[in-house]
C-alpha positions in Angstrom: -17.6 40.6 -1.3 -20.1 38.1 -0.1 -20.0 36.3 -3.5 -16.3 36.2 -3.4 -16.2 34.6 0.0 -18.9 32.1 -1.0 -16.8 31.2 -4.1 -13.7 30.9 -2.0 -15.4 28.6 0.5 -16.6 26.4 -2.3 -13.2 26.1 -3.9 -11.7 25.2 -0.5 -14.4 22.5 0.0 -13.7 21.0 -3.4 -10.0 21.0 -2.8 -10.4 19.3 0.6 -12.8 16.7 -0.9 -10.3 16.0 -3.7 -7.5 15.6 -1.3 -9.5 13.3 0.9 -10.6 11.3 -2.1 -7.0 10.7 -3.2 -6.2 9.4 0.2 -9.4 7.3 0.6 -9.7 5.9 -2.9 -7.0 3.1 -2.6 -8.7 2.0 0.7 -12.2 2.0 -0.8 -11.4 0.2 -4.0 -8.9 -2.3 -2.5 -9.9 -5.9 -3.5 -10.8 -8.4 -0.8 -7.9 -9.7 1.1 -6.6 -13.2 0.2 -7.6 -16.1 2.3 -5.2 -18.2 4.3 -5.3 -21.0 1.6 -4.4 -18.4 -1.0 -1.4 -17.3 1.0 -0.2 -20.7 2.1 1.5 -19.4 5.2 0.7 -19.2 8.8 1.2 -16.1 10.9 4.0 -16.5 13.4 5.5 -14.2 16.0 6.0 -10.8 14.6 3.9 -8.4 12.5 3.7 -10.4 9.3 4.9 -13.5 7.5 5.9 -13.4 3.9 5.8 -16.6 1.8 7.4 -17.0 -1.6 6.4 -19.7 -4.0 7.1 -20.6 -7.6 4.2 -18.5 -8.9 3.3 -16.1 -6.1 4.3 -14.1 -3.1 1.9 -13.7 -0.1 1.7 -11.7 3.0 0.0 -12.9 6.2 -0.3 -9.6 8.1 -1.2 -6.0 7.5 0.2 -2.9 5.8 -0.7 0.7 6.4 -3.1 1.7 3.6 -1.7 4.1 1.1 -1.5 4.8 -2.7 1.1 3.4 -5.0 2.7 0.6 -3.0 5.1 -1.6 -5.0 6.7 -4.9 -4.3 10.4 -5.1 -4.9 12.9 -8.0 -4.5 16.2 -6.8 -3.1 19.6 -8.5 -3.1 20.1 -7.2 0.5 18.0 -6.4 3.6 16.5 -2.9 3.3 15.8 -1.1 6.6 15.9 2.6 5.7 14.8 4.8 2.8 18.5 5.5 2.2 19.2 1.7 1.8 16.2 1.5 -0.6 17.5 4.3 -2.7 21.0 2.9 -2.8 19.8 -0.6 -3.8 16.9 0.4 -6.1 18.9 0.0 -9.3 19.7 -3.6 -8.3 16.1 -4.4 -7.3 13.5 -6.2 -9.3 10.0 -4.6 -9.3 7.5 -7.4 -9.0 4.0 -6.0 -8.7 1.7 -3.3 -7.4 0.3 -3.8 -3.9 -3.5 -3.9 -4.2 -4.6 -5.1 -0.7 -3.5 -3.9 2.7 -4.4 -6.9 5.0 -4.9 -10.6 4.9 -7.0 -13.0 6.9 -5.1 -14.4 9.8 
């Protein structure tokens, strides 16, 4: 019985570590945030400023860290998940999000 409980506790510890690793990995391997000169935009009132140029899109602000963020261009303003799901067939997926903050 003792060996079974020991095995069960080790399995639980490995499962917890794996789950935490999946959450923490995108934060730990995120590249350095872009500098203000890379972004080419200044922060204004509000949480973030997005600048769109001929060859790049930049964010001056911060996102909540998480895995698998994607950047989409939408033909309409998207406020809710229902709006996103309705408009997704008409959106253009631009890129994966690799960083979660920029220098202000």
